[in-house]
C-alpha positions as CSV (number, residue, x, y, z in Angstrom):
1,M,-24.9,-4.1,-22.6
2,L,-26.3,-0.6,-22.9
3,P,-23.9,2.3,-23.4
4,F,-25.5,4.1,-20.5
5,K,-26.7,3.4,-17.0
6,L,-30.2,2.7,-15.7
7,I,-30.7,3.8,-12.1
8,Y,-33.2,1.6,-10.2
9,S,-34.0,0.2,-6.8
10,D,-36.8,-2.2,-5.6
11,E,-37.2,0.4,-2.8
12,Y,-38.6,2.9,-5.2
13,F,-41.9,1.4,-4.5
14,L,-44.2,3.9,-2.8
15,P,-46.1,2.4,0.2
16,I,-49.4,4.2,-0.5
17,G,-51.9,1.4,-0.6
18,E,-54.7,1.4,-3.2
19,H,-54.1,4.6,-5.2
20,V,-54.4,6.0,-8.8
21,F,-50.6,6.3,-8.8
22,P,-49.4,2.8,-9.8
23,A,-46.6,2.3,-7.2
24,E,-45.6,-1.0,-8.6
25,K,-44.8,0.4,-12.1
26,Y,-41.1,0.9,-11.3
27,R,-40.6,-2.8,-10.6
28,L,-42.7,-3.7,-13.6
29,V,-40.6,-1.5,-15.9
30,H,-37.4,-3.0,-14.6
31,D,-38.7,-6.5,-15.1
32,H,-40.0,-5.7,-18.6
33,L,-36.7,-4.3,-19.7
34,L,-35.0,-7.5,-18.6
35,E,-37.6,-9.9,-20.1
36,T,-37.6,-8.2,-23.5
37,G,-33.8,-8.1,-23.6
38,V,-33.7,-4.3,-23.9
39,A,-31.4,-4.2,-20.9
40,G,-29.3,-6.7,-18.9
41,A,-28.8,-7.0,-15.1
42,E,-25.4,-5.3,-15.5
43,D,-27.1,-2.1,-16.9
44,F,-28.8,-1.3,-13.6
45,V,-27.1,0.7,-10.9
46,V,-28.6,0.9,-7.4
47,P,-28.6,4.4,-5.9
48,K,-28.1,5.6,-2.4
49,P,-30.6,7.9,-0.7
50,A,-29.9,11.6,-1.0
51,T,-28.5,13.1,2.2
52,D,-30.5,15.6,4.2
53,E,-27.8,18.2,3.1
54,D,-28.7,17.4,-0.5
55,I,-32.5,17.8,0.2
56,L,-31.9,21.1,1.9
57,L,-30.3,22.6,-1.2
58,V,-33.9,22.8,-2.5
59,H,-36.4,22.4,0.4
60,T,-36.8,24.5,3.5
61,P,-35.5,23.3,6.9
62,E,-39.1,23.6,8.3
63,Y,-40.6,21.3,5.6
64,V,-37.8,18.8,5.8
65,Q,-38.2,18.7,9.6
66,K,-41.9,18.0,9.3
67,L,-41.2,15.2,6.9
68,K,-38.5,13.6,9.1
69,T,-40.6,13.8,12.3
70,G,-44.1,13.1,10.8
71,M,-45.5,16.5,11.7
72,L,-47.3,17.4,8.4
73,S,-50.6,19.0,9.1
74,R,-53.8,17.3,7.8
75,Q,-54.0,20.1,5.1
76,E,-50.5,19.5,4.0
77,E,-51.1,15.7,3.7
78,L,-54.3,16.4,1.7
79,L,-52.3,18.7,-0.6
80,L,-49.7,16.0,-1.1
81,E,-52.4,13.4,-1.9
82,L,-50.4,10.6,-0.4
83,P,-50.7,8.9,3.0
84,Y,-47.7,9.9,5.1
85,S,-45.4,7.3,6.5
86,E,-41.7,7.0,7.4
87,E,-41.3,4.5,4.6
88,L,-42.7,7.0,2.1
89,V,-40.1,9.6,3.2
90,R,-37.3,7.1,2.7
91,A,-38.6,6.2,-0.8
92,F,-38.6,9.9,-1.8
93,W,-35.1,10.4,-0.4
94,L,-34.0,7.4,-2.5
95,A,-35.6,8.8,-5.6
96,A,-33.7,12.0,-5.1
97,G,-30.5,10.0,-4.7
98,G,-31.4,8.2,-8.0
99,S,-31.7,11.4,-9.9
100,I,-28.4,12.7,-8.5
101,L,-26.7,9.5,-9.6
102,A,-28.4,9.7,-13.1
103,A,-27.1,13.3,-13.5
104,E,-23.6,12.1,-12.6
105,C,-23.8,9.1,-14.9
106,A,-25.1,11.3,-17.8
107,Q,-22.0,13.4,-17.6
108,E,-19.9,10.3,-18.0
109,D,-22.0,8.5,-20.7
110,G,-24.0,11.3,-22.4
111,V,-27.3,9.9,-21.1
112,A,-28.7,8.1,-18.0
113,L,-32.2,7.2,-16.9
114,N,-33.6,7.1,-13.4
115,I,-36.3,4.4,-13.5
116,G,-38.3,6.6,-11.1
117,G,-38.4,10.2,-9.9
118,G,-39.7,13.1,-11.8
119,F,-41.7,14.5,-8.9
120,H,-42.2,17.9,-10.4
121,H,-45.1,19.1,-8.3
122,A,-43.0,19.4,-5.1
123,F,-42.3,23.0,-3.9
124,A,-39.5,24.1,-1.6
125,D,-41.8,24.3,1.4
126,H,-44.6,21.7,0.7
127,G,-45.6,18.8,-1.5
128,E,-48.4,18.6,-4.0
129,G,-49.9,16.1,-6.5
130,F,-48.1,12.9,-5.3
131,C,-44.8,14.7,-5.1
132,M,-43.1,15.0,-1.7
133,I,-39.5,15.9,-2.7
134,H,-38.4,17.5,-6.0
135,D,-35.7,15.0,-7.0
136,V,-34.7,16.7,-10.2
137,A,-34.2,20.0,-8.5
138,V,-32.1,18.3,-5.8
139,A,-30.0,16.7,-8.5
140,I,-29.4,20.0,-10.3
141,R,-28.5,21.9,-7.1
142,R,-26.2,19.0,-6.0
143,M,-24.4,19.1,-9.3
144,Q,-24.0,22.9,-9.1
145,R,-22.8,22.8,-5.5
146,E,-20.0,20.3,-6.6
147,G,-19.1,22.5,-9.5
148,K,-20.0,19.8,-12.1
149,I,-22.4,22.0,-13.9
150,G,-23.2,25.7,-14.0
151,T,-26.5,25.7,-15.8
152,A,-29.2,23.2,-16.5
153,M,-32.4,23.0,-18.5
154,T,-35.5,21.0,-17.5
155,V,-37.7,19.6,-20.3
156,D,-41.0,18.5,-18.8
157,C,-43.2,16.4,-21.0
158,D,-45.6,15.2,-18.3
159,V,-49.3,16.0,-19.1
160,H,-49.4,18.2,-16.0
161,Q,-47.5,21.5,-15.8
162,G,-44.3,21.3,-13.7
163,N,-45.5,23.9,-11.2
164,G,-42.9,22.9,-8.5
165,T,-40.1,23.2,-11.0
166,A,-41.3,26.6,-12.2
167,A,-41.6,27.9,-8.6
168,I,-38.3,26.6,-7.4
169,F,-36.2,27.9,-10.3
170,G,-38.3,30.9,-11.3
171,T,-36.9,33.4,-8.8
172,V,-33.3,32.2,-8.4
173,K,-30.3,33.8,-10.0
174,N,-27.6,31.6,-8.5
175,V,-27.7,28.8,-5.9
176,G,-28.9,30.2,-2.7
177,E,-28.9,33.8,-4.1
178,P,-32.4,35.3,-4.6
179,L,-32.9,37.9,-7.3
180,P,-32.9,41.5,-6.0
181,S,-36.3,43.0,-5.5
182,S,-35.8,45.4,-8.4
183,A,-35.1,42.5,-10.9
184,P,-37.7,40.7,-12.9
185,G,-39.3,37.7,-11.2
186,M,-40.7,34.7,-12.9
187,L,-41.0,35.2,-16.6
188,H,-43.1,34.1,-19.5
189,S,-41.3,32.9,-22.6
190,A,-42.4,36.1,-24.4
191,D,-40.4,38.1,-21.9
192,L,-37.2,36.2,-22.4
193,G,-34.2,37.5,-24.3
194,N,-30.7,36.4,-25.0
195,D,-29.7,37.4,-21.4
196,I,-31.8,34.7,-19.8
197,A,-28.6,33.1,-18.3
198,R,-28.0,36.3,-16.3
199,L,-31.4,35.9,-14.7
200,N,-31.6,32.2,-14.1
201,D,-29.2,29.3,-14.0
202,V,-31.9,26.8,-14.8
203,F,-34.1,27.2,-17.9
204,T,-37.5,25.5,-17.5
205,I,-39.6,24.1,-20.4
206,S,-43.0,22.5,-19.8
207,L,-45.3,21.0,-22.4
208,H,-48.7,20.2,-20.8
209,Q,-52.4,20.1,-21.2
210,E,-53.7,23.6,-20.4
211,N,-57.1,22.4,-18.9
212,N,-55.6,20.1,-16.3
213,Y,-53.9,20.1,-12.9
214,P,-52.6,22.3,-11.4
215,A,-55.2,25.0,-11.3
216,I,-52.5,27.7,-10.7
217,K,-49.5,27.3,-13.0
218,P,-46.4,29.4,-12.1
219,P,-44.7,30.5,-15.3
220,S,-41.9,28.4,-16.6
221,S,-39.3,29.9,-18.9
222,I,-41.3,28.4,-21.7
223,D,-44.8,27.0,-21.2
224,V,-46.6,25.2,-24.0
225,N,-50.3,25.1,-23.0
226,L,-51.8,22.4,-25.2
227,P,-55.5,22.1,-26.0
228,D,-57.5,19.0,-25.0
229,G,-57.1,16.2,-27.5
230,T,-53.7,17.2,-28.9
231,G,-52.3,14.3,-30.9
232,D,-48.9,13.0,-32.0
233,D,-48.1,15.4,-34.9
234,D,-49.1,18.6,-33.2
235,Y,-47.4,17.6,-30.0
236,L,-44.1,16.8,-31.7
237,A,-44.2,20.0,-33.6
238,W,-44.7,22.1,-30.4
239,L,-42.0,20.1,-28.6
240,D,-39.5,20.7,-31.5
241,N,-40.3,24.4,-31.4
242,A,-40.0,24.7,-27.6
243,L,-36.6,22.8,-27.6
244,S,-35.2,24.9,-30.5
245,S,-36.3,28.1,-28.8
246,G,-35.0,27.1,-25.4
247,L,-31.6,26.0,-26.8
248,R,-31.2,29.3,-28.6
249,Q,-31.6,31.1,-25.3
250,M,-29.4,28.8,-23.2
251,Q,-26.8,26.2,-23.9
252,P,-27.0,24.2,-20.6
253,D,-24.4,22.0,-19.1
254,L,-27.1,19.4,-18.4
255,I,-30.6,18.6,-19.6
256,C,-33.1,17.1,-17.2
257,Y,-35.9,15.3,-19.1
258,V,-39.1,14.6,-17.2
259,A,-40.6,11.8,-19.4
260,G,-44.2,11.5,-18.2
261,A,-46.2,8.6,-19.6
262,D,-49.5,10.5,-19.0
263,P,-49.9,12.4,-22.3
264,Y,-51.1,9.0,-23.5
265,K,-54.6,8.9,-25.1
266,D,-55.9,6.4,-22.6
267,D,-54.5,8.0,-19.4
268,Q,-56.9,8.4,-16.5
269,L,-55.6,11.8,-15.4
270,G,-54.8,13.2,-18.8
271,G,-56.7,14.7,-21.7
272,L,-54.2,14.6,-24.6
273,A,-54.2,12.0,-27.3
274,L,-50.7,10.7,-28.0
275,S,-50.2,7.2,-29.1
276,I,-47.6,4.8,-27.6
277,E,-45.6,5.2,-30.8
278,G,-46.0,9.0,-30.7
279,L,-44.6,9.0,-27.1
280,K,-41.6,7.0,-28.3
281,K,-41.0,9.6,-31.0
282,R,-41.2,12.3,-28.4
283,D,-38.4,10.6,-26.4
284,E,-36.3,10.2,-29.5
285,L,-36.7,13.8,-30.4
286,V,-35.5,15.0,-27.0
287,F,-32.6,12.6,-27.0
288,R,-31.5,13.5,-30.5
289,M,-31.6,17.2,-29.7
290,A,-29.3,16.6,-26.7
291,Q,-27.0,14.3,-28.6
292,A,-26.6,16.7,-31.5
293,R,-25.5,19.4,-29.2
294,K,-23.4,17.1,-27.0
295,I,-25.3,18.1,-23.9
296,P,-25.5,15.4,-21.2
297,I,-29.1,14.4,-20.5
298,M,-30.6,12.6,-17.5
299,T,-34.2,11.3,-17.5
300,A,-36.7,10.8,-14.7
301,Y,-40.1,9.2,-15.2
302,A,-42.9,11.2,-13.6
303,G,-46.6,10.3,-14.1
304,G,-48.4,7.6,-15.9
305,Y,-51.9,6.4,-15.1
306,A,-53.1,4.4,-18.1
307,R,-56.2,2.3,-17.6
308,R,-54.1,-0.7,-18.4
309,I,-50.9,-0.6,-16.4
310,E,-49.2,-2.6,-19.2
311,D,-49.5,0.5,-21.4
312,T,-47.7,2.7,-18.8
313,V,-45.0,0.0,-18.5
314,T,-44.6,-0.1,-22.3
315,I,-44.4,3.7,-22.5
316,H,-41.8,4.0,-19.8
317,S,-39.8,1.1,-21.2
318,N,-39.8,2.7,-24.6
319,T,-38.0,5.7,-23.2
320,V,-35.1,3.3,-22.6
321,V,-35.5,1.9,-26.1
322,A,-35.4,5.4,-27.6
323,A,-32.2,6.3,-25.6
324,K,-30.7,3.0,-26.9
325,K,-31.6,3.8,-30.4
326,V,-30.1,7.3,-30.3
327,F,-27.0,6.7,-28.2
328,S,-25.9,3.3,-29.4
């Protein structure tokens, strides 16, 4: 039995038809973990969907209403890059519930993994890049609303910059309280000092390929813009530096790790060159950093578009293997 929880539901499946996003990967990861003995059936916990109240902690009432009533414009659906359906809305509400549960379980056990979620391109008022609802942001705001955490740090290791994360958290001082017009807005890492916590209650780190989606990248607290073809050693060195820098500036109550599988060298939508073993070392590095500082860490999966879906499944499964190695 694992010393932490894995959050999963068969209903994580996204009903999107033939698509570059492998909607079946969640079930395949779940089955692979069982078949290889990494996890047992007792390690999985089924989440409940987030409530509309939870979603509205992050997303605007107008956008939520459009999603609930199927009133997205054609342009909004094109930007989302997913075919709208009521079933799709339910899947995203469930993913958000999964990330909330993962955050709660991480506080109890030190670590928890949502075998789904990580939809970091969703903005407060619209969806982009296969992301309808920002489940990680919803989890953070729910935890803050309930007084379980004050501050959080997102560590985004998807190949694509977390533009939704940067936009949602970049101009907020406290939950529901915008920065005054005279205060600094979204900051680059070079602008950040030791008083970061007075500006933002969420510190955002994004390691990503510079020459890749999205075209416009709102600044995170720390952005590491990696050149094409970056491999294991350079990637791990940059990640170590970013984590060390971020944790000098904020000691968060919770780390939210977005563990994308798409920095992989054979990913269809990526241009970095990490190996499967390098990605596993990436996961271990993030988990060890959290464990050493006794900061609870929840994980969500984000992207993964390998030409062989078996590779994506292995990479995502290895994130659980890495957590098991570090926290057992």
